[in-house]
N, C-alpha and C positions, 0 to 999 in steps of 0.2 A: 412554403415549407418543403424542404428537400423530400424526393421520394427515397423509399427504402433502398432501390436501386443505386441512387445517389450517394446514399450514407453508406452504403456497402463498399462503393468503388472508391470513395475518396479515403475511407478507413484503411482498404487495403493496400493502397497507393502508399499510405503513410508506413505501412508494414511491409513494403517492398514487393507488392504484387500487383502487376498489371492486370490479371485476369483472376477471376476466382478459382482459388484452388479447390482439389478434390478433399472431402472431409475424412482425410486419413490420420492415423495416430503422427506420422511423420509432419504433417501439416499443421497439427495442433501443437507439437514440440516447436516447431518453428515460429509459429505466432506467438507462443508463450514467451519465447525467449526474445522476440523482437520487441514485444510490446511493454515489457518490464524496461527496455532500454529507451524506447522511442517516448513513452508517455509516462512521466515521474508521477511519484505518490507527493501529494502535496496538500497543505491544510491552510492555505491562504483565505480561504473564505470563512473558515471557523476562527481564525484568528481576527478577522474584522467583523465576526458576528453576524456575517450575511446568512441568508437562508442557502439551502444546497437541493436545488431540486433535481429529482431523478427521472423525470420525463426525457424521451428519447430526443428529442428537439432540443432540450436544455443542453443534455450531456454530449450530443453531437456538436452544438456550438462552443461550449466551454473547451471541449478536448481536441477537436477538430479543426475548428475554425479560429478560436482565441488563443490557441497554442498554450493551453493551461494543462494541469494534471487534475488528479483529485485523490479520495481515498476510496475504500474498498467497494462501497456502495456504488460509486461512480465508475471506477475502473472496471470491477467485474461485472459492473449491469451492461456497461456499453460493449464489453467483450462477450458476455452471453449474448447479447443482440446480434451480434457479427456471428458467432458459431451458429446460431440458429439460422441466419440466413444463409450460411455454407451447407446446411443439412446437418449439423451434428445434433444428436440427441443429448440435452444439456438441462439441467436445472440448479437452481440457486438452494444452498443450505446456509445454515447460521452457525456459527462458531462462538465460543466464549475464549477470549483472549488470556492465557494463563503465563504469559512470558514474564511479567512482572510480579509473580506470586498472586496475581488477582483470580485465586480459585473460585470465588463466589461473583465472580464479573459477569454483568449481563451478556447475553448472546447478540452482540453486535459486531460480529464481522461477518460479511457475505463473503462465500467462497463458491464454488461452482463442482457440480459433479457432471462429468462427461463421460459418455457411454460410446466407444469405438469398436465395432465388431463385436458386440456382445461384452466387454471388458469394460469394468467401471474404472475411471481415474479421477483423482482431485486435480483440479485446474484452478490457480490463482493467481491474479496479476495486480493484487491490491494490497499486500500485507507489508509495505514499507520496507526497513532495511535487510529483512531476512525474507522476502517475497521468494516463493519457489521459481526456478527459472526454466522448469520444464514440469510437465505434466508427471503424477505419481500415482502408481498402482495402487487401487485403493485396497486392494485385499492381500497385498505382499506386506510382510512384518519385518522384512529384512531392511538393509541399509540400501537406499536409493539413490543414485549418482545423478547430478543435474550438472549443468555447464559454470555451476558455482558450489555450493555446500553440498554435502550429502543430507539426505532425509530419511526419517523413518515414522511408519504409521504404527502405533499400538492399537488394539482393539479389545474392548472389554465390554461385555453386558451391553452390547448395542451402542456404543460410544467409542469414538475415534480419538486418539490423540497424536498431534503432529509434532516431530522433535526435528531440530535441524544441529548439525554436527558443528560446534564451531570451536576453532583453536582445539579440536582433539577432545571436547566434551559435548554430551547429549544436552540441548538446551529446549526444554518445553516451550511450545508457541502457542496453540490452541486446542480445544477440544470441539467436537462436534457429532450429530446424529445425521442420520439421512432423511429426517422431516423435511420436507418439501416446504419451500418458503415462497409464499405469494408474493405479489407487489404490496398489499396492504402491510404484510409483515416485513419488508424490506423499508416503507415507509416509516413504520414505526420505530425500527432500529436506527434508521437514519437520524430522524427526529432526536433520539436520545443523545446520539454521537455530536450532533451539530449543536444542540442547546442546552443539555443537561449539565449543570455546576459540576459534577464528577466526571464528565468526559474527559480524557487525556489531551482531546485535541482543541478543547475551548480555550482560545485565549493563548495557544502555543502555535509556534511555526515548526513544521515537520515538513522534510522532502527528503526523498531517496530516488535514487535511479541507479540502473546497471549499466555495465559495459563489459566487454571481454574481460573477466578475469577480476573485474573489481566491482565495488560497490560504493556509491557516494551518498553520504547521508548529513543532512542539516536538522540540527535541533537548536531552535531560536538562534543564538549567536555563535553556535558551535558548529563547526564543519569537519567532518571524518571523510577520509579515504581509506576503504578497506580492499587491500590486495590479497587474493585468495592464497594462503600458504605462507604470507608476508606479515611483518609489522605493520599494524596500522598507523596512519598517521593524521593527528588531530591538532586543529587551532583554533584560539577563539578569534572571532572576527570583531573588530573593535567598535563598530557602529552599524546603523541602518544601512547607509549607502554601500558598506562592504557586504552586507547580507545580500542587498537587492543586486550588486555584480556578481557574487556567486551563483544566485540562482539563475541567473542569464547565461553567465559563462559555463557552469558546470552542469545546470539542470534543463538548460535550452528553454527557460519558461518565461513568458511574456506575462509579468504581474499585472493584475487590474491597475487602472488609471484612479485609484482611489487617494484623493488628498489625505486621507488618515492612515495610508499604509506606512507610510515612512516612521509615523509616529508611534502607530501599533508595535511594530517593529523594535524601536528605540526604547519603548515602555517595557517590553519583555526583555531585553536583554539586561535594563535596569535592574527588573526584578529579580533575575537569575542571579546577577552579581551581588545584590543584596543578601539573597537567600545563601548563597556560597559564601559570603562573608561572615554571615550570621552562624553557620555552622561549623565553621574553623575558629571561631572565637571560643575560648573556656567558657563553660558554664560559671555564671556569676557566684553560684554556691561553692564552686572550688577554688575561686582565687581569694588567695591568702594576701593578708594587707604586710 
């Protein structure tokens, strides 16, 4: 098993550092921006129905050595381990995702509270297509710019709400409080996300990655390229081979050598097409002879 020192150095090299940087706010900003560009958000494991272990050796193997990505419990979990190795004061928090109207959603998003020089910041490298690409001041209610969208943190009765400014409108993302999350809390949330039938990740392929002024997003067979301040480009990928090609070229992902992966992608694409076709057909009760 690699030592913590080897883990730290290999991780930092992926993020462009030959030596450990000082635990400053400027360093945190740089690490968060580079992390979202280097390590993609992806749900290949839940598409395949595979376990998603959160222990450090498993995260290190998957993200650092197998050239994979992950979702919030993996990406923020590994990022938290790195920040602690660098000397940051950091703890895990749990969020309730509300961006799709899930006001009663479970608290299944892992985010980080990082305190630098006595000032608290929200850091998050695991929120998919709208992940913040810079730390946000926790107690600032104003608009906060990042290298991509601007964000806003509302605070009411001990609970915070994160919003992103998308195409001129404020879009709610998730709510959270400051109760620390232990390892077992993360295990419970991760179990729900990776196994519960109501999880939005189960049986679906999602991927996201940032770049200078752009966001790349894949949902099953639909690939989107969002340029900040410009019209988005979207295209339907025709088959599983096209999806796998995009995962490699646009997300720099090395998918697992699972014989069922191509079939799982093809099945998901077909299910989406059938659902879309059903939604577009007029309801039988409204059709007149």
